N, C-alpha and C positions, 0 to 999 in steps of 0.2 A: 621526687626521686623516681627515676626510671626503674621498673621492676627488674627482677633477676633475668638472666639470659635464657631461662626456660621459655620455649616457644609455645604459643597457643595451638599451633598446628605443626607438630614435628615433621610431618610428611613434606612440608614445604620449607624446611630449614635450609635447604641448598640454595634457595632463591637469593640469599644475600651474596653468594659467590657469583651468581649470574649478574647481579647489579655491579659488583666489583669489576667483572670482566668487561661489561659494556662501558662503564666509566673509563676504564683503562684504554679501550680502543678509541673512544670518542676524544678523550683528552690527548692521547698521543698523536692521533691524526690531525687534530686541530692545531695544537701547539707545534708539533714536529714538522708538519708539512709547511705551515705558514712561515715560521721562523727559520726552519732549516733550508728552505728553497730560496729565500730572498737573496742571500749573499751570492750563491752560484748563478742566479739569474740576473744579477745587477748589471753586468757588462752587456748582456744581450738586451736588457730593457733600455739601457742607455743608447744602444745602436738603433733599436726599434723605434723609439720615440724621438730620436735626434736631439737629446738633451745632454747636459754635462753630467759627470759622475755625481757631483754634489746634488743636482736636481733629482737625478734618478734615486739617490739614497733617501730623499725625503718621503718616499713611500713608506719606509719603516717608521718614520716620525708620525705619519698619518695613522698607522696601525696603533702605535703606542698612545697617541693622543685620543683616539677613539676609545681605547680600552679604559683609559683613566677618566675621561669625562662621562662615559656611560655606566661605569661600575656601580655608583650609588643607586641608579635607577634599575639596573639589572638585578641587584640584590633584592629590591622591593618586588620586582616582577616574579622572581623565583619563589618568594615567600607567598605571593598572592595567587599564583596560578600554577597549574600542573606543569611539571618539568617537561613532559612530552609536548604539551601544547605550545610551550615557548621554544623548545629546542628544534623541533622538526622544521618549522618555517625558516628558522635561522640557518640550519644546515643547508636547506635547499637554496636559500638566497645566497649563501656564501659560495656554494658550488656554481651557481649561475654567474656570480660575479667573476669567478676565475675564468669562465668561458668568455665573459665580456672583456677581460684583460687580454685574452688571446686575440680578440677581434679588433679592439679599438686602436686607433693611431694617435689619439689625443692624450697628452699627459695629464691635462686637467681632469679628463674623465678617469684616467688611471688613478690619480690621487684620490678622487672620490671613491673609486672601487676599493682602494686600500683601506679607506675609512670604514667601508662596509665589512671588509674582511676582519678588521679590528673588532667589530661587533661580534662576529663569529668566534674569535679567540676569547673574548671576554666571557661569553656565555658558555661555550662548549668546553673550553680548556681551563678556565680559571675558577668561575663561580659555581657552575652546576655540579662538577664532581665533588667539590668540598661540601656543598649543601646536601647532596644525596647521601654521600658516605657518612657524614656526621649524623644523619637521621638513622642510619642502619647500624652504626657501631658506636659503642661507648668504650669498652675495653679494646685495646689494640688499634684504636682509631688512627694514630699516627703511622703505625706500620702499614695499615691498609691504604691510607692516603699516599704513603711513599710508593707503594706498588702501582697505584693509579697514576702517579706523577713521574714514574720512571722515565727519564728522557731518552728512551730507546729510539723513537722516531726522529727526535732532534739530532741524535748521533748519526743515524744512517742516512737521513734525507740528503744532506749535502753531498755525501759520497754517491748516492744513486743519481741525483740530479746532475752532478758533475760528470758522471760516466755516460749518461744517455743524452745530455744536451747537445754535444757536438754532432751526434749522428741523427737525432730526430728533431732537434730544433726547439725553440722557445714555445711555440704554439702547442706542440704535442705535449710538452711538460705541463703547461697550464690546463689543457683540456683534461689530462689525466688527474691532476689535483682536483679539478671540478667534479669529475666522476666519483672520486673518493668521498668528497663531501656530500654529494647527492645520495651515495650509498649508505650514509649514516642514518638517513630518515627511517628506513625500516628497522634498523638496529635500535634506534631510540624508542620505537614503539614497544620494545620489549622491556624498557626500563620501568622500574616500580619506584614511585616517589617515596613511599613510607612503608615500613614493615607491617604497620597495622592494617594496611589495605589488603594484605594477603594472610591475615591471621597470625602475624609474627610480632615479636618484640625486639627492640634493639639488642644487638649482641653484647652480652656481658657487662654487668655494672658492679658486681661484687666478687667475681671470680678472680683467681690469680693464674697467670700463665707464665711458664718458664721462670718462676721465681720473682717475676715482676708484679708488683701490686697493681690491680686495676685502677684506672683513673677516676673511679666513681666518687671517691672522697673529694676530688677536686672539681667534680662536675657541679656547676652552679644551677640554680633553679632554672628549669627549662620553660618557664612561663613566657608568653609573648611579651616583648618589651616594645615601647614606642621608639621612634627614631631619636627623639630627644633624650630618652634614657640611655641609649647606646652612645651617642656622641658627647653627652654630658659627663661621662665617666672618665676620670683622669687617667687610669691605666690604658684606656683606649688610645688616647693621644700619645702617651709615652711609647706604647708599642708601635703605633703607626709611624711616628717619626723615626724610631729605631729601625723599623723595617725599611723605611725610605732610604736611610743611610746605607743599609746593607745592599738593597737593590741597586741604588745608584753606583756604589762602588763596584758591584758585579758588572753592571753595564760598562763602566769605565775600563774594567779589565778586558772585556771583550773588544773594546775599541782600541785600546792602547797597547795590548800585549804584543802584537806583531811588530809594530814599529819599535817598541822597547827592546824586543828580542834582537832585532837587526842592529840597533844603535848601541845597546849596552851588552847584549849577550854574545855578540860576535857571530850571529847566525846569518845564513842566507835567507832570502824572503821565503823560500819553500820550507826551510827548517823552522823558521819563526812561526809559520802558519801551523806547524804541529803543536805549538803551545795551546792553540784553541781546540784542536782535536782531543788532546789529552785532557784539557779542562772539561769538555763536554762528556767524554767517556767516563771520567772519574766521578761525574755526578751521579751515575747509576749506583756506585758504591756508597756515595754519601747519602743518597736517599734512603737506602736500607739501614745504614749505620745510625743515622740520626733519628730515624723513625723509632728504632729500637730504644735509643737513648731517651727520646721524648716520652715513650710509653712507660719506661721504667722510672725516670726521674723528673718528668714534666717537660712540656715544650718550652717554658721560660728558660730553664737551665740549658736545654739543647741550644736555644738561640744564643745564650751567653757564651757557650763553648765555641760555636761557629764564629762569633764576633772576635773572640780572643785570637783564634787561629788565623782568621783573615787579616786582622791587624798586624800580626806577626809576619805573615807572608808579604804584605806590602812593604814592610820595612826591610826584611831580609832580601827581597829581590834586588835592592840597591847594592847589596854586598856580593851578589852571586853573578857568575857568568857561566856559559857553557851548559853542560848536562844538568847541574843542580836546578837550573831554571825550569826544566821539564818536570822535575819532582815538585817544585813549588807550584807550578800550574796545576798539577794533579791534586795537591793539597787544597788549592783554591777551589777547584771544581767540587771536591768532596764537601767542602764547607759552604759554598755559595749556592749551589744548585738545589739543595733541599729547602730553600727559603719558602717556596709556595706551600709545601706540605706543612712546615712549621708555623707559617703565618695562619693557615686555616686551623691548625690544631690549637694554637694559643687563643685564638678568638673563640673557638668552641668552648674551651675551658672557662673563658670569661663570661660568655653569654648563653651557652647552650645551643643545641642543634637547631632549634626553631628560629633563632635570631642570627645565625652565623652568616647567611647569605647577605643580609643587609649590612652587618658589621664588616664583612669582608669587602663589600662594595664601597662603603664609606672610607675604609682604611686604604683601599687601593687608590682611591681618588687623592688622598692626602700624600701618597708616595709619588704621584705623578711628577711634581716639580723636581724631586731628587733624580728621577730617571732622566728627565730632560736636561738638567743643568750639570750633573756630575761630570759626564764625559767631556763636553765642551769646556767646562770649567777647568778640568785638568789640562786640556789642550791649550787654553788661554794662558795658564800659569807657565806651561812649558814654553810657549812662544815668548813670554816675557823674560823668563830666566835662562832659557836655552838648555835646560836640564830637567830630567824627571825627578830629581831628588826632592825638591820642595813639594810638588803635587803628591808624590807617593807618601812622604812623611805626613802631610796633611790628611791624606786619606786614612792612614793608620791611626792618627789621632782621633779623627771623626768616628772611626769604628770603636775606639775606646769610649767615646761619648755614648754611642749606641749601646754598648755593654752596660753602662751606668743607667741608661733609660730603662732597659729591660729589667735590670735588677730592682730598680725603684718600682716599676710596674708590678713585679712579682710580690714584693713586700706589701705594696698598697692593696693589691687585690686579695692577698691572704688575710688581711686585717678586716676588710669589709667587702662583702659581695656587692656587685653593681646593682 
């Protein structure tokens, strides 16, 4: 059991907030700039490389593939080595890779570059923040993770890139993104892996905050576990498959929301594009709301609530047209975008802070097929049926299955610690 939130050196108690701030900046820059700039740059990449829109879009597939394949090994590296020693060379290499993208005219080289960028996203945006914050916080962990993962840069990056791209061009945008990644290196130098390194203890394991009981009673033994012990645990597989369904359905919404809005909602292309803007913006509210819920009632229950609401939205979208679709897109963003925070929080409850980086890596690998297959699968069913009715209803049903998987995992893990 981690000791009380009393610090060994009270004069340094503020350092935990410095760690939070650094994790927030690193996560937002890595995830927001990479994912937020890809869409606005798509047409200019197509023109620059002389390829079709489909070929140009495979850059995102390379990013996703790299994240999924690397995540198990990334988790092991973050457990075995200093966070700074791992992240600094990755931030530098990602920045240089963006400069290479601005220079090269070969799409094969660009595809390789996007795979390298995926490495940066995997470490800087997905695994490292969860690992470090889980070591520093026991109480209010989900709230802190939600602040770190607030999709602010993801929300504003498309707007900024879309505004400056016509005037300054593709190369200037890519060079600027590269500079931002290079500037992360000195920032990461200020990151502290563990509170014990500066005479601190993890924040709060028995205190209560705002009427919500601390999660210490749910915290499993923080002893180091083998990789076999992590993956041999049935709740791990139940959670991973459920997370895969949720992540896949979220990806499918991003891909199909605009054409659905045009075809079923009666929107123009510009109006339908607002569905995605509302989806991304409402994720900021969702991150704060569900982090509070997770700290009060547990991350398993928070995931169940998000699943139920998302299942309902997919079904209700078929009945709605016009303005109500914007409301539904907002509800979807509130429920879908906190997934990374809740994923890290539930695995920390199952395995403890010392094992979460590896558990997150293995779990992220298992959700890769869902991310790859969900969106094209819905497109295939649409092509066969000529309607979004069947694929949307199937998605709603699969989210119902995910709800059952999470509930089963919660019951199983409460009966027996892994």
